[in-house]
C-alpha positions in Angstrom: -21.3 -51.3 -29.1 -23.4 -47.9 -28.1 -22.1 -44.8 -29.9 -21.0 -41.7 -27.6 -23.2 -38.9 -27.1 -21.9 -34.6 -27.6 -21.2 -33.3 -24.1 -22.5 -30.4 -26.0 -25.5 -31.5 -28.6 -26.6 -34.4 -25.8 -26.6 -35.7 -30.5 -24.9 -39.6 -30.4 -22.4 -39.8 -33.3 -19.9 -42.3 -35.2 -16.5 -42.0 -34.4 -13.4 -43.1 -31.6 -15.7 -44.6 -28.2 -13.7 -41.7 -26.1 -14.6 -39.3 -28.1 -16.6 -36.5 -26.4 -18.0 -34.1 -29.6 -19.1 -34.8 -32.8 -18.1 -31.8 -34.1 -15.1 -28.9 -34.0 -17.9 -26.7 -33.6 -19.8 -28.3 -30.4 -16.3 -28.9 -29.1 -15.3 -25.6 -29.0 -18.4 -23.9 -27.9 -18.0 -26.4 -24.6 -14.5 -25.2 -23.3 -15.5 -21.7 -24.4 -17.3 -22.5 -21.5 -15.5 -23.2 -19.3 -13.8 -20.9 -20.4 -15.8 -17.8 -19.6 -16.5 -19.1 -16.0 -13.5 -19.1 -15.2 -12.2 -16.1 -16.0 -15.2 -14.3 -14.8 -13.9 -15.8 -10.8 -10.1 -14.7 -11.2 -11.6 -11.0 -13.5 -13.7 -10.8 -9.6 -10.6 -11.0 -7.8 -7.9 -9.7 -9.6 -10.0 -6.4 -9.1 -9.8 -7.0 -6.2 -6.5 -7.0 -5.6 -6.0 -4.1 -8.4 -8.0 -2.4 -6.4 -6.4 -2.7 -2.8 -3.4 -2.5 -4.2 -4.2 1.4 -6.0 -5.8 1.9 -1.6 -1.9 0.7 -0.3 -0.3 2.9 -3.3 -3.0 5.9 -2.2 -2.0 6.1 1.6 1.9 5.6 0.8 2.1 8.2 -1.5 5.3 8.8 -4.1 8.0 9.2 -1.4 7.0 6.6 1.8 8.5 3.6 2.0 6.9 2.2 5.5 3.3 3.6 6.3 1.4 3.3 9.8 -2.1 2.6 9.3 -5.5 1.5 10.6 -7.6 -1.6 9.7 -10.7 0.9 10.0 -8.2 3.5 7.5 -8.0 0.7 5.0 -11.1 -0.9 5.5 -12.8 2.4 4.8 -11.1 2.6 2.0 -12.9 -0.1 0.8 -9.3 -2.9 1.7 -10.5 -6.2 1.1 -7.6 -8.2 4.6 -8.2 -11.1 2.7 -6.7 -11.1 -1.3 -2.9 -10.9 -1.4 -1.2 -12.9 -3.7 1.0 -14.0 -1.6 2.7 -13.7 1.8 6.6 -14.0 3.2 7.6 -15.0 7.1 10.8 -12.0 8.2 13.6 -13.8 10.3 11.2 -12.7 13.6 8.4 -14.9 13.5 6.0 -11.8 11.6 4.6 -12.4 9.0 3.6 -9.4 5.9 1.0 -9.4 3.3 1.7 -8.7 -0.6 -0.4 -7.9 -2.3 2.0 -7.2 -5.5 5.0 -5.2 -4.4 2.9 -3.5 -1.8 2.7 -5.6 1.4 1.6 -5.0 4.8 1.9 -6.0 8.7 -0.5 -6.3 10.9 1.2 -5.1 14.8 -2.1 -5.7 16.4 -5.7 -6.5 16.3 -6.0 -2.3 14.9 -2.7 -1.4 13.9 -1.0 -2.1 10.3 2.5 -1.5 8.5 2.2 -1.0 5.3 5.0 -0.9 3.3 6.3 -0.3 -0.6 8.8 -3.6 -1.2 
């Protein structure tokens, strides 16, 4: 019977045939590396989402519930339309794109309606 080989250090070790790591250290090292890759990707996406929210918050202002603006204005401020936290289709078939507690909807190719939900 062949000995299992550690996924982290590559050394053969004694133990169950389905065991993956030779020690707790190797297991933790492997999983830490995996989480670090995922954390890096999610931090980047989260930073973009927070920036999008900040842009909507800035242009909406404290008292506004709705605001009409343009795609160009949002793009110049650094808004990235591909990053949203959710969407909603209303009874009229209009699609709202959510960024946390704000939403936006396209009227035409250029006109955007921002809503503070």
